[in-house]
C-alpha positions in Angstrom: 0.0 0.0 0.0 2.9 2.3 0.8 4.5 1.7 -2.6 1.2 2.4 -4.3 0.6 5.7 -2.6 4.2 6.7 -3.2 4.0 5.8 -6.9 6.7 3.2 -6.5 5.2 1.0 -9.2 8.1 -1.5 -9.6 8.1 -2.1 -5.8 4.3 -2.5 -5.8 4.5 -5.2 -8.6 7.4 -6.9 -6.8 5.3 -7.1 -3.7 2.3 -8.5 -5.6 4.4 -11.1 -7.3 6.0 -12.1 -4.0 2.7 -12.5 -2.2 1.3 -14.5 -5.2 4.3 -16.8 -5.3 4.1 -17.4 -1.5 0.4 -18.1 -1.8 1.0 -20.7 -4.6 3.8 -22.3 -2.6 1.6 -22.6 0.5 -1.2 -24.0 -1.6 1.0 -26.7 -3.2 2.3 -27.6 0.3 -1.2 -28.0 1.7 -2.4 -30.0 -1.2 0.6 -32.4 -0.8 0.0 -32.7 2.9 -3.7 -33.5 2.2 -2.8 -36.1 -0.3 -0.3 -37.7 2.1 -2.6 -37.8 5.1 -5.8 -38.8 3.3 -4.6 -41.7 1.3 -7.4 -43.8 2.9 -10.1 -41.8 1.1 -11.4 -43.2 -2.1 -11.2 -41.2 -5.3 -14.3 -39.4 -6.4 -16.1 -41.5 -9.1 -14.3 -44.7 -8.3 -17.6 -46.5 -8.0 -17.0 -48.1 -4.5 
């Protein structure tokens, strides 16, 4: 927000990109943990 109000456009986009990449990394980590700890669940549409 400070970069936006100070017209520091490159810093603003660097912050947006950083937060986006961190969000993606956390999402991939949580998906991997969910797959690891919920192996006992059946796949959707498996017919069982």
